[in-house]
Every structure is written in structure tokens, then in C-alpha cells.
C-alpha positions in Angstrom: 21.1 16.3 12.7 18.9 18.5 15.0 15.1 18.7 14.7 15.3 22.1 13.1 17.7 20.9 10.3 15.6 17.8 9.8 12.4 19.9 9.3 14.2 22.0 6.7 15.2 18.8 4.8 11.7 17.5 5.0 10.3 20.7 3.7 12.8 20.7 0.8 11.8 17.1 0.1 8.1 18.2 -0.1 9.0 21.0 -2.4 10.9 18.7 -4.7 7.9 16.3 -4.7 5.5 19.2 -5.5 7.8 20.4 -8.3 7.9 16.9 -9.8 4.1 16.6 -9.4 3.6 19.8 -11.3 5.8 18.5 -14.1 3.8 15.2 -14.0 0.5 17.1 -14.2 1.8 18.9 -17.3 2.4 15.6 -19.1 6.0 14.7 -18.1 5.3 11.1 -17.1 9.0 10.6 -16.2 8.6 13.1 -13.4 6.9 10.4 -11.4 10.3 8.8 -11.1 11.4 11.9 -9.1 8.4 11.6 -6.9 9.1 7.9 -6.3 12.8 8.7 -5.5 12.0 11.4 -3.1 9.3 9.5 -1.2 10.5 5.9 -1.3 12.7 5.8 1.8 10.1 7.5 4.0 7.2 5.6 2.6 9.1 2.3 2.9 9.9 3.0 6.5 6.2 3.7 7.3 5.1 0.6 5.5 7.7 -1.5 7.3 6.4 -0.2 10.6 3.0 -1.6 9.7 4.4 -5.0 8.6 7.8 -5.3 10.3 8.5 -9.0 9.4 6.4 -9.4 6.4 7.4 -8.5 2.8 3.7 -7.7 2.0 4.7 -4.0 2.7 6.4 -4.0 -0.8 3.1 -5.0 -2.4 1.3 -2.3 -0.4 3.9 0.3 -1.6 3.3 -0.7 -5.2 -0.5 -0.3 -4.8 0.0 3.0 -3.1 2.2 4.4 -5.8 -0.2 3.2 -8.5 -3.1 5.0 -6.7 -0.9 8.1 -6.2 -0.1 8.2 -9.9 -3.8 7.7 -10.8 -5.0 10.5 -8.6 -2.1 12.9 -8.8 -3.4 15.0 -11.8 -6.4 15.9 -9.7 -4.4 17.3 -6.8 -3.1 20.8 -6.1 0.6 20.6 -6.5 1.0 24.2 -5.5 0.7 23.4 -1.8 3.6 21.1 -1.0 2.4 20.2 2.5 -1.1 19.4 1.4 0.1 17.3 -1.5 2.5 15.3 0.6 -0.2 14.8 3.3 -2.5 13.5 0.5 0.2 11.1 -0.7 0.7 9.9 2.9 -3.0 9.5 3.3 -3.1 7.3 0.2 -0.3 5.2 1.6 -2.0 4.8 5.0 -5.3 3.9 3.3 -3.6 1.2 1.3 -1.7 -0.1 4.4 -4.9 -0.2 6.4 -6.7 -2.1 3.6 -3.8 -4.6 3.3 -3.7 -5.1 7.0 -7.5 -5.8 7.1 -7.2 -8.2 4.2 -4.4 -10.1 6.0 -6.6 -10.4 9.1 -9.4 -12.0 6.9 -7.1 -14.4 5.0 -7.6 -18.1 5.2 -4.5 -20.2 5.4 -3.4 -21.6 2.1 -3.6 -25.2 3.1 -5.1 -27.4 5.8 -1.7 -28.2 7.3 -1.2 -24.5 8.0 -4.7 -24.3 9.4 -3.8 -27.1 11.8 -0.7 -25.3 12.9 -2.7 -22.3 14.2 -4.5 -24.3 16.8 -7.1 -26.4 15.2 -5.9 -29.8 16.2 -9.3 -31.4 16.4 -11.4 -30.6 13.3 -14.7 -31.9 12.4 -15.8 -32.7 8.8 -17.9 -29.6 8.9 -14.9 -27.4 9.9 -13.0 -28.9 6.9 -15.9 -28.2 4.5 -16.2 -24.6 5.9 -12.5 -24.1 5.4 -12.5 -25.3 1.8 -15.6 -23.2 1.1 -14.0 -20.1 2.5 -10.8 -20.8 0.6 -12.7 -21.2 -2.7 -14.7 -17.9 -2.0 -11.4 -16.1 -1.3 -9.9 -17.4 -4.6 -13.1 -16.2 -6.5 -12.9 -12.8 -4.9 -9.2 -12.5 -5.9 -10.0 -13.5 -9.5 -12.9 -11.0 -9.6 -10.6 -8.2 -8.2 -8.0 -9.0 -10.8 -10.6 -8.8 -13.6 -11.9 -5.5 -12.2 -8.3 -4.1 -12.1 -7.9 -5.0 -15.7 -10.8 -2.7 -16.7 
């Protein structure tokens, strides 16, 4: 498939996404399934590029689709290119946030902590590690509570 043909197909995909978005905005909740079907392959490929050997990309996709669904009614579905760019922006924002979260994560147990190069650990290091782990758990619980509201 040449670039010209690929661009035509991409434009058609965007138009189908925009048409489904308009139906969704008019109250047809099932239209989101069409948006999902049209975007899943491309969005999955983008997410896998960010996390090639990590299944966390699937979680990121779920978060992105939830955010897209929540904000879709406020978007202009008449401009297919702008709508699709907004959706990709939501995806990239989520991927970036997940990546930053992964960079801040503390290993789940001390054994894993030791594996990443901390072969000589003082009591203070262990206390700091346990404190950080507890803080992260509290933040996750707080985030879950906030998501329920």
C-alpha cells in the first residue's frame, strides 16, 4: 500500500471515528464501541512503542479510553482531524503519566530492591525503603478513593 492510499484510509478512519463520536454525543452510548474498534489497533501500536516489553500499556489504554469517553461530549466531532488529534493527545498524556509513575515506583519487595544493585544496605536504607513503599500504597489507595467519586 502506497503512502497516498494509506493517507486515504487514515482519513476514512478519522471520519468513521467522528461519525461515531457524533452519535455518542447524541446519546448513543454504544457508538463508543465503534470508536474503540476504529482506534484500537493504532492506539495499541502507539502504546506498545512506549512500553515494548511491558503489559502496562494495556492499563494505559484502558485509562485513555475512559478519559476519552469522559471528555468526548465536550469535543467538536465535526472536525475529524481535530477530534482524532485530541484523542491521540489524551492517549499520549496518559502514556506519559504512566511512564513517569513507573519511573517513580519502588520495587514491591526488598529482594527485588537488592537485585537492582543495592547489595550493601544499611538499616536506614531499609527503613527509607519501607517508608517509601508505605507512602506509595497510601497514595494508590487515595487515588482509588478519588476515582470512586
